[in-house]
SEVOMI-228700 format. One record per residue (C-alpha): residue number from 0; residue in one letter; x, y, z. Coordinates in pm, 1 decimal, padded with zeros to 6 digits. Layout:
REM residues N
+-----+----+----------+----------+----------+
:   i : aa :       px :       py :       pz :
+-----+----+----------+----------+----------+
: NUM :  A :        X :        Y :        Z :
...
+-----+----+----------+----------+----------+
***
This chain:
REM residues 74
+-----+----+----------+----------+----------+
:   i : aa :       px :       py :       pz :
+-----+----+----------+----------+----------+
:   0 :  M :  17449.8 :  01872.4 :  02987.3 :
:   1 :  D :  17370.8 :  01926.1 :  03357.2 :
:   2 :  T :  17297.5 :  01653.4 :  03609.8 :
:   3 :  A :  16929.9 :  01747.6 :  03641.5 :
:   4 :  N :  16883.4 :  01691.5 :  03268.5 :
:   5 :  I :  17076.2 :  01363.6 :  03278.1 :
:   6 :  T :  16875.2 :  01247.5 :  03580.2 :
:   7 :  S :  16546.8 :  01331.4 :  03410.8 :
:   8 :  K :  16645.0 :  01138.5 :  03099.1 :
:   9 :  A :  16773.6 :  00843.2 :  03302.0 :
:  10 :  L :  16453.8 :  00822.0 :  03504.9 :
:  11 :  S :  16249.0 :  00806.5 :  03186.2 :
:  12 :  L :  16428.9 :  00488.4 :  03074.8 :
:  13 :  P :  16257.6 :  00149.6 :  03109.3 :
:  14 :  V :  16332.3 : -00024.6 :  03437.6 :
:  15 :  Q :  16583.7 : -00272.2 :  03289.8 :
:  16 :  Q :  16786.0 :  00006.0 :  03128.8 :
:  17 :  R :  16776.0 :  00208.2 :  03452.4 :
:  18 :  A :  16905.3 : -00093.9 :  03642.5 :
:  19 :  E :  17188.3 : -00144.0 :  03392.2 :
:  20 :  L :  17277.2 :  00225.6 :  03407.3 :
:  21 :  A :  17272.3 :  00219.0 :  03787.7 :
:  22 :  A :  17505.7 : -00081.4 :  03790.0 :
:  23 :  Q :  17744.7 :  00091.1 :  03551.4 :
:  24 :  L :  17743.9 :  00410.2 :  03755.8 :
:  25 :  L :  17801.8 :  00221.9 :  04080.6 :
:  26 :  S :  18086.6 :  00019.2 :  03935.0 :
:  27 :  S :  18248.8 :  00338.5 :  03808.2 :
:  28 :  L :  18285.0 :  00450.5 :  04170.2 :
:  29 :  D :  18516.9 :  00156.3 :  04235.8 :
:  30 :  A :  18775.1 :  00323.1 :  04012.6 :
:  31 :  L :  18801.9 :  00637.2 :  04225.7 :
:  32 :  T :  19137.2 :  00729.5 :  04374.3 :
:  33 :  E :  19181.7 :  00782.2 :  04747.3 :
:  34 :  T :  19203.7 :  01157.7 :  04680.8 :
:  35 :  E :  18872.2 :  01153.8 :  04492.1 :
:  36 :  I :  18706.0 :  00949.8 :  04765.2 :
:  37 :  E :  18833.2 :  01187.6 :  05032.9 :
:  38 :  A :  18704.3 :  01487.4 :  04835.0 :
:  39 :  L :  18362.1 :  01323.3 :  04803.4 :
:  40 :  W :  18345.9 :  01253.7 :  05177.4 :
:  41 :  L :  18448.1 :  01611.1 :  05256.8 :
:  42 :  Q :  18175.7 :  01740.3 :  05025.7 :
:  43 :  E :  17921.4 :  01508.9 :  05190.1 :
:  44 :  A :  18026.2 :  01633.2 :  05535.1 :
:  45 :  A :  17992.2 :  01994.8 :  05417.9 :
:  46 :  N :  17646.7 :  01922.6 :  05274.1 :
:  47 :  R :  17534.3 :  01759.7 :  05597.6 :
:  48 :  A :  17670.0 :  02048.9 :  05805.5 :
:  49 :  L :  17482.2 :  02293.6 :  05583.9 :
:  50 :  Q :  17159.9 :  02095.6 :  05625.9 :
:  51 :  I :  17206.7 :  02104.9 :  06002.3 :
:  52 :  D :  17280.3 :  02478.5 :  05998.3 :
:  53 :  Q :  16968.6 :  02540.3 :  05787.9 :
:  54 :  G :  16753.4 :  02330.0 :  06020.8 :
:  55 :  L :  16679.5 :  02075.5 :  05747.7 :
:  56 :  S :  16812.0 :  01777.9 :  05943.3 :
:  57 :  K :  16675.9 :  01640.4 :  06266.7 :
:  58 :  L :  16953.8 :  01588.9 :  06517.6 :
:  59 :  I :  16934.8 :  01287.1 :  06746.7 :
:  60 :  S :  17144.1 :  01260.0 :  07060.4 :
:  61 :  A :  17380.3 :  00967.6 :  07108.3 :
:  62 :  E :  17169.3 :  00856.6 :  07402.6 :
:  63 :  E :  16855.0 :  00846.0 :  07187.9 :
:  64 :  V :  17039.2 :  00647.9 :  06919.1 :
:  65 :  R :  17157.4 :  00401.9 :  07184.8 :
:  66 :  L :  16804.5 :  00361.7 :  07320.4 :
:  67 :  Q :  16660.4 :  00304.1 :  06973.5 :
:  68 :  A :  16934.8 :  00055.0 :  06885.7 :
:  69 :  N :  16878.2 : -00137.5 :  07208.4 :
:  70 :  A :  16503.5 : -00144.9 :  07141.5 :
:  71 :  L :  16565.9 : -00291.5 :  06796.7 :
:  72 :  L :  16790.0 : -00561.6 :  06940.0 :
:  73 :  R :  16526.7 : -00685.4 :  07185.4 :
+-----+----+----------+----------+----------+
***
């Protein structure tokens, strides 16, 4: 069964069952090894780089981030 099919079925569950499933899935991540965690972060970095390369992500300069953060803190 592929993840799209699993996701579709999970999203059709009643809210309480979805919440329980989400909690179980999140807690299962606590059991990951350091190697698995590193592999997941590397995959996430690759996905983000691809999104940037494809123009799907808006890049924000460090200066703009600093200005926005300072504005939020006022």
